[in-house]
C-alpha positions as CSV (number, residue, x, y, z in Angstrom):
1,M,178.5,147.1,119.0
2,Q,177.7,143.9,117.1
3,E,180.0,141.0,117.6
4,P,181.5,139.4,114.5
5,K,180.2,135.9,113.6
6,L,182.5,133.0,112.8
7,Y,181.6,131.0,109.7
8,E,183.0,128.4,107.3
9,Y,182.4,128.2,103.6
10,A,183.3,125.9,100.8
11,V,183.0,126.3,97.0
12,I,181.0,123.8,95.2
13,R,182.8,122.7,92.0
14,L,181.9,120.8,88.9
15,V,184.8,118.4,87.9
16,P,183.9,117.2,84.4
17,K,186.7,114.6,84.4
18,P,188.0,113.9,88.0
19,E,191.1,112.2,86.7
20,R,192.2,115.5,85.0
21,E,191.4,117.6,88.2
22,E,190.0,120.5,86.2
23,F,187.0,122.2,87.6
24,F,184.8,125.3,87.5
25,N,182.9,126.8,90.4
26,V,179.1,126.3,90.5
27,G,178.1,127.2,94.0
28,I,178.8,128.0,97.7
29,V,177.8,126.4,100.9
30,M,178.3,128.4,104.1
31,F,177.6,127.7,107.8
32,S,178.0,129.2,111.3
33,K,177.5,126.8,114.2
34,K,176.9,129.5,116.8
35,E,174.4,131.4,114.6
36,R,172.7,128.1,113.5
37,F,173.1,129.3,109.9
38,I,173.6,127.2,106.8
39,K,173.0,128.2,103.2
40,A,173.9,126.9,99.8
41,K,173.3,128.4,96.4
42,I,174.2,127.1,92.9
43,H,174.6,128.6,89.5
44,L,175.3,126.2,86.6
45,C,175.9,128.0,83.3
46,E,174.5,125.7,80.6
47,D,176.8,127.0,77.9
48,K,179.9,126.5,80.0
49,F,178.7,123.1,81.0
50,R,178.2,122.0,77.4
51,L,181.7,123.2,76.4
52,L,183.3,121.2,79.2
53,H,181.1,118.2,79.7
54,S,179.3,117.0,76.6
55,K,178.8,113.4,77.7
56,T,176.6,114.1,80.8
57,E,173.1,115.4,80.8
58,Y,172.9,119.0,82.1
59,N,169.5,118.4,83.8
60,D,171.0,115.4,85.7
61,V,173.9,117.4,87.0
62,L,171.6,120.3,87.9
63,K,169.3,118.0,89.9
64,H,172.3,116.7,91.9
65,L,173.5,120.3,92.5
66,E,170.1,121.3,93.7
67,S,170.3,118.5,96.3
68,F,173.1,120.5,98.0
69,V,170.6,123.4,98.5
70,K,167.9,121.1,99.7
71,I,170.2,119.3,102.2
72,A,171.5,122.6,103.5
73,E,167.9,123.9,103.9
74,G,166.9,120.7,105.8
75,E,164.1,119.8,103.3
76,K,162.4,116.6,104.4
77,T,162.3,115.4,100.7
78,A,166.1,115.5,100.6
79,G,166.5,112.4,102.8
80,S,168.0,111.5,106.1
81,I,171.1,113.7,105.7
82,A,169.0,116.8,105.4
83,Q,167.5,115.9,108.8
84,M,170.9,116.0,110.6
85,E,172.0,118.9,112.7
86,I,173.5,121.9,110.8
87,P,177.2,121.1,111.5
88,E,176.8,117.5,110.4
89,R,175.0,118.6,107.2
90,F,177.9,121.0,106.4
91,R,180.5,118.3,107.1
92,W,178.6,115.8,104.9
93,L,178.3,118.4,102.1
94,T,182.0,119.3,102.2
95,A,183.3,115.7,102.6
96,V,186.0,114.7,100.1
97,K,184.3,113.1,97.1
98,S,185.7,111.6,93.8
99,S,182.6,112.4,91.8
100,I,182.0,115.2,89.3
101,I,180.5,117.3,92.0
102,Q,183.1,118.2,94.7
103,T,183.8,121.0,97.2
104,S,186.8,123.0,98.1
105,R,188.2,122.4,101.6
106,P,186.3,124.6,104.1
107,H,187.6,128.1,104.6
108,P,187.0,130.1,107.9
109,G,185.9,133.6,108.1
110,C,184.4,136.3,110.4
111,S,181.5,138.6,109.5
112,L,179.0,141.1,111.0
113,D,176.4,140.0,108.4
114,L,176.4,136.4,107.2
115,E,173.9,137.0,104.4
116,K,175.9,139.9,102.9
117,T,179.1,137.9,103.2
118,F,177.4,134.9,101.5
119,D,176.2,137.1,98.7
120,R,179.7,138.7,98.3
121,L,181.4,135.3,98.2
122,F,178.9,133.9,95.7
123,G,179.4,136.9,93.4
124,E,183.2,136.8,93.6
125,L,183.7,133.0,93.4
126,V,180.8,131.7,91.3
127,L,179.3,134.4,89.1
């Protein structure tokens, strides 16, 4: 029988006006130390973005969100943070920030299939 895998995940949020503390979910980052697994995925609906954040350029925000994915994947073009070990990358990505891109606090879980769990969480919390 397959042993369940422990993981942590955080929801990536867009906070158009941090002082108002209103946000909408735009992605997920998930990691499992034992499985050496880290994955991030984003989805930024342009129409929703324009309704809530007319003063910032959509492409600029999308570029910054895409950096979450690049850092999680360890892409060399994503800088020194992307070269850190997986747990450090996850901790950096989920650190408290006061910018318009923030994450929820990390949530723990247990799964037999990390990819399926990631896809389910992304569907439920982002799409």
